[in-house]
C-alpha positions in Angstrom: 49.0 113.2 181.1 47.7 111.0 178.3 47.9 112.0 174.7 44.9 112.6 173.1 44.0 109.4 170.9 40.3 110.2 169.9 40.4 106.0 169.0 40.7 105.7 172.6 38.4 105.7 175.4 40.3 106.4 178.9 39.7 107.7 182.6 43.2 108.6 183.9 43.8 109.4 187.9 46.9 111.6 188.8 47.5 111.8 192.3 45.1 109.6 194.1 45.5 106.9 196.7 45.2 103.6 194.8 43.1 101.6 196.6 40.3 104.7 195.8 41.1 104.7 191.9 38.5 101.4 191.0 35.5 103.0 192.9 36.3 106.2 191.3 36.3 104.7 188.0 33.2 102.9 188.1 31.8 106.5 189.7 32.7 108.0 186.4 31.3 105.5 184.2 28.3 105.5 185.7 28.1 109.5 185.2 29.2 109.0 182.0 26.8 106.2 180.8 23.8 108.3 182.2 25.0 111.3 180.1 25.1 108.8 176.9 29.2 109.2 176.7 30.5 106.7 174.6 34.0 108.6 173.9 35.7 110.1 176.7 39.0 110.8 178.0 39.4 112.5 181.0 41.8 112.9 183.7 41.2 113.8 187.5 43.9 115.6 189.4 44.4 115.5 192.6 45.6 119.0 193.7 46.0 120.9 197.4 44.0 124.1 198.4 46.5 126.3 197.0 46.8 125.0 193.4 43.3 124.5 193.3 43.0 128.2 194.7 45.1 129.3 191.9 43.5 128.0 189.3 39.9 129.4 190.3 41.6 132.5 190.6 42.7 132.6 187.2 39.7 130.9 184.7 36.9 131.7 186.9 38.2 134.8 188.8 36.9 133.7 192.2 39.7 134.3 195.4 38.5 131.0 197.1 39.4 127.5 196.9 37.0 125.0 195.6 36.4 120.9 196.1 36.0 121.0 192.4 37.3 122.2 189.0 36.5 121.1 185.6 38.1 122.3 181.9 36.4 120.3 178.7 39.3 120.4 176.4 38.3 119.0 173.2 34.6 118.8 173.3 33.9 116.8 169.9 36.0 113.8 171.9 34.8 114.6 175.5 38.3 115.3 176.6 38.6 116.9 180.0 41.1 117.9 183.0 38.5 117.3 186.7 40.8 118.9 189.3 40.1 118.1 192.9 41.1 119.5 196.2 42.7 117.0 198.1 42.2 118.9 201.5 39.1 120.5 200.9 37.6 116.6 200.1 38.9 115.1 203.3 37.4 118.1 205.4 33.9 118.0 203.6 34.1 114.3 203.9 33.8 114.7 207.9 31.7 117.3 207.4 29.1 115.6 205.7 29.7 111.9 207.1 31.2 110.6 204.6 34.4 108.4 203.9 37.0 109.7 202.1 36.5 107.6 199.2 32.8 108.7 199.1 33.6 111.8 199.2 36.0 111.6 196.0 33.3 109.5 194.4 30.9 112.2 194.7 32.7 114.8 193.4 34.1 112.6 190.4 30.5 112.4 189.6 29.9 116.1 190.3 33.3 117.3 187.9 31.4 114.4 184.9 28.1 116.9 185.2 30.1 120.2 185.0 32.5 118.6 181.5 28.5 117.6 180.6 27.3 121.3 180.9 25.6 121.4 184.2 25.7 124.5 186.3 25.6 124.8 190.1 26.0 128.8 190.4 22.0 129.8 190.6 19.2 127.8 192.9 17.3 126.3 189.5 20.3 124.9 188.0 21.5 123.5 190.7 18.7 121.8 192.2 18.7 120.2 188.8 22.4 119.5 189.0 22.8 118.2 192.5 19.4 115.7 191.8 21.1 114.3 188.9 24.7 114.1 191.3 23.1 112.3 193.9 20.7 109.8 192.0 23.7 108.7 190.3 25.5 108.4 193.6 22.9 106.4 195.5 23.6 104.0 192.0 27.2 103.6 192.5 27.1 102.9 196.4 23.9 100.6 196.5 26.1 98.3 193.6 28.9 98.0 196.4 
């Protein structure tokens, strides 16, 4: 992981295929811009289903695999870690008719919105979050 430096913005990807990183950084940048985040330090970490399930159990007390889990670590500089499940995203891409890269981009956006305080635990908030997420995603892929 990169060391926190309050004067430097960065988006870091760990465990992702190199050919995906540019579009995923663009997805993150569009999401950050839409939320007016000018200072940020975000690590995206790819995990197995088993590893992300352990995080979900430990921090959310939920005994299941999730596709993405976000932790805002230093709110003052908008620094956080976002973990994405490799296996789950590959399966979801097939289910939703996306490429794996598109599914990863969708979850990059989703993870950033969680860092911004959006929640998807009830119908009303989930609807707001997914509307925002879909608009950012459409903006990203209309540019590509």
